[in-house]
C-alpha positions as CSV (number, residue, x, y, z in Angstrom):
1,M,-10.5,-42.2,-33.0
2,T,-11.1,-40.1,-36.0
3,W,-9.9,-36.5,-36.5
4,F,-11.2,-34.4,-39.3
5,S,-10.0,-31.2,-41.0
6,L,-12.3,-28.7,-42.8
7,E,-10.9,-28.1,-46.2
8,Q,-12.7,-26.1,-48.9
9,G,-16.1,-26.7,-47.2
10,E,-15.6,-30.4,-46.8
11,Y,-14.5,-32.4,-43.7
12,L,-11.6,-34.8,-44.6
13,E,-10.3,-37.4,-42.3
14,L,-6.7,-36.9,-41.1
15,V,-4.5,-39.9,-41.6
16,P,-1.9,-40.8,-39.0
17,D,1.8,-40.8,-39.9
18,N,3.9,-44.0,-39.9
19,E,4.2,-43.8,-36.1
20,G,0.4,-43.5,-35.6
21,V,0.5,-39.8,-34.8
22,L,-2.2,-37.4,-36.0
23,Q,-1.0,-33.8,-36.7
24,S,-3.3,-30.8,-36.8
25,R,-3.4,-28.9,-40.1
26,V,-4.7,-25.8,-38.4
27,F,-2.5,-25.7,-35.3
28,P,1.1,-26.7,-36.3
29,G,2.7,-28.7,-33.5
30,L,-0.6,-30.1,-32.1
31,W,0.3,-33.8,-32.4
32,L,-1.8,-36.6,-30.9
33,A,-0.8,-40.2,-30.5
34,A,-4.3,-41.5,-30.8
35,T,-3.6,-45.2,-30.3
36,E,-1.6,-44.4,-27.1
37,L,-4.4,-42.2,-25.9
38,L,-7.0,-44.9,-26.4
39,A,-4.7,-47.4,-24.6
40,G,-4.4,-45.0,-21.6
41,N,-0.6,-44.6,-22.1
42,M,-0.6,-40.9,-21.1
43,Q,3.2,-40.7,-20.8
44,S,3.5,-41.5,-24.5
45,V,0.7,-39.1,-25.4
46,L,2.4,-36.3,-23.5
47,K,5.8,-37.2,-25.0
48,V,4.4,-36.9,-28.6
49,L,2.6,-33.7,-27.7
50,Q,5.8,-32.1,-26.3
51,A,7.7,-33.2,-29.4
52,G,5.1,-31.4,-31.5
53,L,5.2,-28.3,-29.4
54,Q,9.0,-28.2,-29.8
55,S,8.9,-28.7,-33.6
56,A,10.1,-26.1,-36.1
57,E,6.6,-25.9,-37.5
58,H,5.2,-24.9,-34.1
59,G,7.9,-22.4,-33.6
60,D,7.2,-20.7,-36.9
61,F,3.5,-20.7,-36.1
62,I,4.1,-19.0,-32.7
63,K,6.3,-16.4,-34.4
64,K,3.6,-15.7,-37.0
65,L,1.0,-15.3,-34.2
66,G,3.3,-12.7,-32.5
67,S,3.8,-10.8,-35.7
68,D,0.1,-10.5,-36.3
69,R,-0.4,-8.3,-33.3
């Protein structure tokens, strides 16, 4: 599975972290355990996603969205 990010008009491949998790650069807290997804281990996929949604980066992102209204 390959995930790309558009940066300065060019699509760059995101590299997973040491635990094999891909992290969105546009939507902080959107984390994907790609290997687990491809293996069909949805419990692990959801666990990683929930960890991302509970991260400080995601909390800051949500606060920023609320202040832009």
